[in-house]
N, C-alpha and C positions, 0 to 999 in steps of 0.2 A: 379560322382566324389565324393570321400570322402574329408573332410576338416580337416586339422590339423593346429594348431596355435602354434607359438613360439615367443619369444622376438626377436630373430635374426635368419635369414636364411643365411647360407654361401653356395653359389652356386658354386661348384667346389672344389674337395678334393685334389688338387695338392699341390705343395710346399707351396704356399701362403695360400691356404685354410686350411691346417693343422695348420699353425701358427695362423690364425685368429680364428679357432674353439677353439684352446687351450686357447688363451689369452682372448677372449671374454667370454669363459666359466669359467674363474677364479672367477667371481662373482656368488656366490651360488644362488643369487636371479634372475639370468638371464637364461632363457632357450635358448639353441642354437641347431640348427639342421644343420649338415654338409651334403650336398647333393652331391653325386658323381656318375658319369655315369658307372664307372667300379666297380670291386669287392673291398671288404674290407677284408684284410687278418688278421686283428686284431692286438692286442698289443704285442703278444708273437711271437718272431722270429721263434719259432718252428712250428707255423702255416702257415708260408710263403712258397711258392714254392722256392725250392733251387736256380733256375736260377735268381730269383729276388734279392737274397741276395749275389750273386757272384760278388764281386767288381772287378774281373779281366776281366769281359765281359760287353757288352752292350746288355742287354736283349731286345728282340723284341716281346715277347708274348703279352704284354698288351698295344697295340697301337690301335688307332682309325681306322687306315687303314693299310692294308698289300700290299706289292708289288706296292709301290708308290714312287715317287721321295723323296729323303732323307729329303728335306726341309719341307715335309709335316708330318714328324714323330711327333706324340704327344701322350703322355701316357694317358691311360684310366684305372686308378687304384687309390685307396686312397694312397697318397704319390706322385702321379704325376711323373714328370720328374726325381725326386730324386730316383725313382725305376729303371730307365733305362739309366741314364747318366753315365759319367765317374768318378763320385765322386770327381770332382775337384772343389775347391773353391778359387777364386782369387778376388781381389778388384780393383776398378777403380782408376782414377786419379782425381786430384783437378779440372781439366777441366770438367770432368763429373758433378761434384757437382755445378760448376758455371752455367752450362746449366740447371740443375734441379732447382737451386735457382731462376733463371729468370722465370721459369715456375710455380713453386709452393711455393716459399717463403723460408725463412731462415731455416725452419725445415729440408730442404733438403741439407744444407751445410755439408761439410766434418766433422767438429767438432760436429755438431748437430746430425749426423747420427751414430757417434761412439758408443753410448750406445746401439743402435739397432743392429749394427754389432756385438758388443760384446755379446749381448744376444743370437743372432743366433749362434755364435761360441760355446757358452756354451751348448745351447740346443742340437745342432747337434753333440756335442762331437768332433769338428774338431781338427785334430792333424797334425803335420808336417809329411813329408814323412820319414819313418824309413830307415836307411841305407841299411838294408837287402833287401828292395824293389827296390833298384837301380840296374838295370842290367848293364853289362859291356857297353852297348850302352849308357845308361843314364849317367853313370859316365864319359864316353868319351865326351858326349855332353856338360856336365858342363865344362870339360877341354877345349873344343872347344870354348865355349863362353868366357872363360877367355883368351884364345889365341887371340880372336878378340878384346880384351880390355874391355869387359863388366864386371862390378862389380856385386856381388851377392846382391839381394834386397829381401825384405819381400813381397812376392806375396799376402799376406793377408791384406795389408794396402796400402794407397796412398803413393806415393814416386816418385822415379825416374825410368827411363828406366834401364834395366839390366836383368840378368838372375836369376832364382830362382826356387823354388819348391812350388807346390800348397799346400793348406791345404786340408786334406782328410776327408770325412765322411765315412771312412772304417777302420776296425780294424781286422788285421790278415785275410785279404781277405774277410771279411763279410761286406756287405754294411749296413750302418745305414741310412735309408731313413727318410724323414720328418714325415711319419706316425709313425714309431717306436720312433722317437725323441720327437715329440710333442704330440702324442696321445697314450701314454703309459698306463699301467694299472691304475695308480692313476687318470689320466685325464679321462679315460673311465669310472671310477667308479662314477664320478659325476652323480647324478641322473638326472640332467637337461641338459646333453649333449647327443644328439642323432646323430648317424652316419647312414645315409640312403644311402646304396650302390645300384648299378644297377638302378639308377634313373637319367634319362636324362632330364635336364632342357629344356623345350620346349619354353615357352614364359612367360614374365612378364605381369601381368594384370594391366594396368595403368588407374587410375581414377583421372582426374584433374592433380594436381601436386604431386600425390603420387602413389606409387605402392601398389596395394590392394591384390596382391596374385601372385603366380607363378604356372603355370601348369607344372608338371613333369610327365614323363613316367616311372613308376616303374615296371620293368620287362614287359614293353610294355603297361601297363595299366595307363590311365590318372588319375592324382590325383592332387588336388589343395592344396597347402600349403600357409599359411598366417603368417605374422609377422609384428612387428612394424618397423623393420629395415631389409633391404635386402642388402647383400654384395655379389657382383659378383667377383669370383676368378677362372674363367675358363680358364685363360691363354690368351696369345696374339692372339690366334686364336678363342678360345671358347667364351671369354668375348664379343668381338664385335659381334660375330654371335648371341649370345643370345639377345643382345640389338637390333640388326637389326630385328630379328624375332618378337620382341616385339613392333616394330614400332618406334624405337628410332634410328635415323640415317638420311642419305640423303633422303629427302621426295620423290624426283623423282624416285630414284632407288627402293625405297620400293614400290611405286605404281606400277612400272613396274612388280614387282613380285606378285602383288595382296595383298600386306600387307598395311593396313591402317596406315599412319603415325600418331603418337601421339606426337612426339617431333622431330623437324627438327634439327638434329645435324650432319652437314656434315663431321665432323672429325671421326665419328665412322667407324672403319675398314680401315681408311686411315693411312698414316704415318708408315706403317710396316717397321721396321728396323731389319735386321739380318746381321750376320757377315759371308761373303763369304770367301772362301779360295781355294788355289790350292796346291795339294800334288805333291811333286817332288820325284818320286820313285828312289831308289838307289838299287844297286845290292849287297846283303850281301856276304861277303866272307864265305867260309866253316867254318872258325874259329868262325865267329860271329854266324852263325847258330848253331854250336855246343855249344857255350856259352849260347845262348838263350834256347836251348833244355835242358841244365842242370838246368837253372833257372825254366823252366816249370816243370821239374820232381820234383823239390823241392817245387812246389806250390807258387813260388815267382816271376813269370813272369808277369810284367805289361808293356803294350805297350808304355806308356809315363809317365814320372815322373818329367820332367824338361822342362822349357820353357824360351823363351827370349822375353821380351817386348821391342819394339824399336819404335823410332819416325821416321817414313818414310816420304815420300812426303806428304805435306798438313797435317802434324800432328798438333794437337792443342797446343797452348802455355802451357808449364808446364805439358805436357802429352805425351802419346804415342798412336799410332794408329795401331800397328801391334803386333800379337803374332806369333813368329817363333817357331814351335813345332817339334822337332826331335822325331821320334817314331820308334820302332822296336818290332815286335811280330807277332802274328797271324793276318792275313789280316782282315780289317774291313768288307769288302765285298768279297764274294767268298771264295775260300779255296786254300791251297797249300798242297803238299804231307807232310807226317810226317817228322819232322826234318828240314823243310824249313820254312823260315819266310820272312815277308815283312819289309823292312826298307825304310825310307825316311825322308824328312823334309817338313812340311807344312808351308805356310804363310797365316795367317788369317787377314783379314781387320777388325779391331775392331771398328772403328768410321766411318762407311759408310755415305756418303752424299746421296746415292741413297735411294729411298723409294718405297715400294711395297704396296700391299693392301690385305685385307680380304673382300670377297664379298660372298653373298649367291647365290646359284644356285636354291634354292627353299625355301619355308617356312617350309619344313619338317626338323625337327631337326636331322634326321638321314641321310639327303642328304649330299654328299660331298661338301665341301666349294670350292670356287674359290680362290685359294691362289697364288698370284703373288709376289714372293720375291723381284723382281726388282733389282736383283744383277747387279752391275757394269753398271748402266744405267743413272747415273747423267749426265746432258747435258754438264757440263764442263769437264768431264773425269777425275775428281780428284780421283775417286775410282780406276780406272784402273792404274793411275800413282802411287798411294800409294801401290797397290798390287804388281806392278812391282818392286818397291823398296824393298818390303818384300821378293820377290822371289830372288832378288839379294843377300839379306842377307842370305837366305836359302842356296843358292849355295856357298856363302863364308863359311858358317858354315860347309857344307858338304866337302869343300875343305881343311879344316884345317888338320894339322898333326894328331890331335887327332881322327878324324873321317875317313879320307880317307883310312886308313889302315883297316877299318872294313867294308866299303861299297863303291863301285865304283860309281863315278858320271855318270849320263846318257849321252848317245850320242845324236846327233841331235841338233836341235835348242834349245838354252837355253830358259827356260820358260818365262823369263822376256822380251824376244825378239819376242815372238809370236804375231801375229796380234790380234786386239781387239776381233774379233768374235771367234777366236780359244781360246783365254784366257777365254772369257765368257763361252764357251762350256766346259771348263775344271773345272769351278768353282764348288765347293761343299759348304757345310755349316758347321758352328761351332755349329748349333742348339741353337741359342740364340735370338729368335724373341722377339720384344718389340714394344711398341709405338702406338698400334692400338686403344686405348682409352685415348689418351695423355692428361696429365694435362697441364694447361696453365692459364695465367692471364685473368681477366674479359674481356679485350679488344681483346682477340685472338679468332676470329670466328671459328678456327679449334679445339679449346680446347673442350674436352668432359667432363673432371672433373677439379675440383680445386685442390689446394695443399693438401687437406685432402681426396681426392678421391671421393668427392661428385659429382654426375652427375648433370650437369647444368639443371636447370628447374624442378628437382624432389627432394622433400624434404627428402625422406627416402631411397634413393638408392646410394650405394657406389660401386666403382670398386677398387679393391685392389690387384693388381698383376703386372706382367711385362708390361701389356698393358698400364698402366698409365705413364710409363717412357717416356718422349718425345724424348729422345735419348738413344740408347743402350750404356751401360757403356763400357769402354775399359777393359773388364774383362769377365770371364765366369760368367754367370748371376745368378747361384744358390745362392751364398751368397748375392749379391745385392737384389735379390728378397726376400730372407728370411728377410733381414733388412727392405725392403720396407713394407712387411707385418707386421713386428713388429711395425714399425712407424705408419702405418695406423690403426692397432689395438689399439694402444695407443690413437690416435686421436678419435677413435670411443668411447672409454671408458671414456675419459676426457671431451668430448664435443667440440663443434665448437670453433676454434680459440685458444684452449688451447696449 
């Protein structure tokens, strides 16, 4: 093995990793290495594969796994999920911040996080939805929300339930991902920033209360990297997996896999929280199909551009727990004949009580993970009740005068009246996992990190991505994760307690 040394190693080049590498590399005296398992397409959009830049689609080329359940999708490319998601950016509620403050302190409050949110908005070039990108279906959906009595709200900030439009990291159909936004030519020109692609982080080498190195597989060849500070940003699945392979996690489970425990932290890989949802299909009229086809010919067809955030059953105080999402366009899965489109309304549960887990199947970093999303499994049944209330809203929206002339309601049993098992069987995902290296106060035995992302019991190891959030926000998670990485990068550069 060869040895390389840096001041900071950032392990994971996704959304959070790009932010951390850029911010930590602003000090010309600090050497930073960003390690990513997937390819690095560079700072110039001209060097990127066209599908990864198409904001009208959800690219599926750069994933860890193919032909797997949708909840297992995770990107493997510098830029991470921002290269394959829907380019939507929304913000959560005051209730989210109250939960995070209890876990990590006042720096996680709504007002305290505003500067980091604003920094992410500027860096990503987020913009409102332009009117030309609203299809006849999207315009009708906004009319339908008003018909049901909902007011328009700013989806990019905390506030009240209502309908509105996301902020977009896309311009004229071109996706602006986190790699292009944060690791542009000026940042790449810094002599002390290194981007190391095709490098799978295998395990951290722990000596006493410090990490002494990390073994990575660069194009399959083992290599040891060393630093003063190690920052794990491999996402809600990858970050706990790296810690577990390193002997950091539930000691009994690690021994069963033949991994020597070095730090018994039972919360590693636990507390997985994701946002399940159910799609209610509608039957588009020929007129809607024709209108969508015209938008597609003009290059302006987007499946969804408007959403409704509502407080359903068991919603937190001063918050909401549902996204009701009308959509119309090419099907997400499968295909339809030319000129035919899929239409429907989805209800997504934004604040689930259910929890899943991330576990290893092997100490091999290339082995598939055991991912249990735990959808709709909370013992009290709160999640089922909340999702049913969201489906009732979805049906009400589809039944408005604004929408029912464009797509017909389904026949058969109304989705909110389905049995528990059938509803679980229909549940999909919003692709927003979080919580698997959750922050918490000193007296919380399940906490993995503190409010600055520092791993309990290790002096120079930080986790800084969606995995540290103890609860998933009532939002699409890209903007909250960008802000989280901005916040934790600032904590790393200013020192403990700053």
